[in-house]
C-alpha positions in Angstrom: 0.6 22.7 23.3 3.1 19.9 23.6 1.9 18.1 20.5 2.6 17.8 16.8 3.0 20.9 14.6 0.3 19.5 12.4 -1.4 16.4 11.0 -2.6 15.2 7.6 -4.6 12.5 6.1 -4.2 11.4 2.5 -5.7 8.6 0.5 -4.2 7.5 -2.8 -7.1 6.1 -4.8 -5.0 4.2 -7.4 -2.9 2.3 -4.8 -5.4 2.2 -1.9 -2.8 3.6 0.4 -4.0 5.6 3.3 -1.5 7.9 5.0 -2.1 9.5 8.4 0.7 11.7 9.4 1.9 14.2 11.9 4.7 16.7 11.6 7.4 17.3 14.2 5.6 15.2 16.7 7.1 14.8 20.2 4.5 12.2 21.3 4.7 9.4 18.7 3.0 6.8 20.9 0.0 9.0 21.7 -0.4 10.1 18.1 -0.4 6.4 17.0 -3.2 5.7 19.6 -5.2 8.6 18.1 -4.7 7.2 14.6 -5.7 3.7 15.7 -8.9 5.2 17.1 -10.0 6.7 13.8 -12.4 3.9 12.9 -14.1 4.1 16.3 -14.3 7.9 15.9 -15.9 7.6 12.4 -18.4 5.1 13.7 -19.4 7.1 16.7 -19.7 10.4 14.9 -21.9 9.4 12.0 -20.8 12.5 10.2 -23.9 14.4 9.1 -25.1 17.9 8.4 -22.7 20.7 8.8 -19.7 18.5 9.8 -20.2 16.4 6.6 -20.6 19.5 4.5 -17.3 20.9 5.8 -15.5 17.7 5.0 -16.9 17.7 1.5 -15.8 21.3 1.0 -12.3 20.5 2.3 -12.0 17.5 0.0 -13.2 19.5 -3.1 -10.9 22.4 -2.1 -8.0 20.0 -2.2 -8.9 19.0 -5.8 -9.8 22.4 -7.1 -6.7 24.5 -6.2 -5.9 27.3 -8.7 -3.4 26.2 -11.3 -1.2 28.0 -13.8 -1.6 26.9 -17.4 1.7 25.1 -17.1 0.5 23.1 -14.0 -2.8 22.3 -15.6 -1.2 21.0 -18.8 1.4 19.0 -16.8 -1.3 17.4 -14.6 -3.4 16.4 -17.7 -0.3 15.1 -19.5 0.5 12.9 -16.5 -3.1 11.6 -16.5 -2.6 10.6 -20.1 0.6 8.8 -19.3 -1.0 7.0 -16.3 -4.1 6.0 -18.4 -6.5 8.1 -16.4 -9.7 8.2 -18.6 -11.2 11.5 -19.7 -13.9 12.6 -17.3 -12.3 10.9 -14.3 -11.7 14.1 -12.4 -15.3 15.2 -12.8 -16.5 11.7 -11.7 -14.3 12.0 -8.6 -15.8 15.4 -7.8 -19.3 14.0 -8.3 -18.6 11.1 -5.9 -17.3 13.5 -3.3 -20.4 15.6 -3.5 -22.5 12.4 -3.0 -20.7 11.4 0.2 -23.0 10.4 3.0 -22.8 9.2 6.6 -23.1 5.6 5.4 -19.8 6.2 3.5 -18.0 7.3 6.6 -19.2 4.1 8.4 -18.0 2.0 5.5 -14.6 3.7 5.7 -14.5 2.8 9.4 -15.0 -0.9 8.4 -12.3 -0.8 5.8 -9.8 0.8 8.3 -10.7 -1.9 10.9 -10.0 -4.6 8.4 -6.7 -3.1 7.6 -5.8 -2.9 11.3 -6.8 -6.5 11.8 -4.6 -7.5 8.9 -1.7 -5.6 10.6 -1.3 -3.1 7.8 2.2 -1.6 8.0 2.9 1.4 10.2 5.9 3.6 9.2 7.3 6.2 11.5 10.0 8.6 10.4 12.0 10.4 13.0 15.2 10.6 14.9 16.7 7.4 16.2 16.4 8.8 19.8 12.6 9.6 19.4 11.9 6.2 17.7 13.8 4.3 20.4 11.9 6.1 23.1 8.6 5.4 21.3 9.5 1.7 20.9 10.4 1.4 24.6 7.0 3.0 25.6 5.0 -0.1 24.6 5.3 -3.4 26.5 5.5 -5.6 23.3 7.9 -5.1 20.5 6.1 -3.1 17.7 8.6 -0.9 16.0 11.6 -2.0 13.9 14.0 0.9 13.6 16.1 1.2 10.4 18.1 3.9 8.8 17.1 5.7 5.6 20.8 6.4 4.8 
């Protein structure tokens, strides 16, 4: 109640870009605080057992979605164009299945380093919502620009 319609997290392995997002979020500042707390959350939880298993299943489920023959061929053709080596997808699956609690702690370290380096934060929204979010923090932190 009173929050975003949904959230997502995506990591682009080739570029190293991590994207944490929310959809139709009426509380931008609070959501950014939650996103900033992800490293602390990862450290404190030490994902193990059932929680880790569910995370692995979710990650694999995102890779192994049903595809039509057309989609399968297009995906593999794009891999060839990008220079993705044969067997890469299976290697990725194997690495996901081998994920451990130490990997989640290492991810927390990487995210903390990115935050310390002032990694860019991009917020898309209406000018009014962004202006209100910018005003909610004491120090200037948000540069508002138009996508037009």
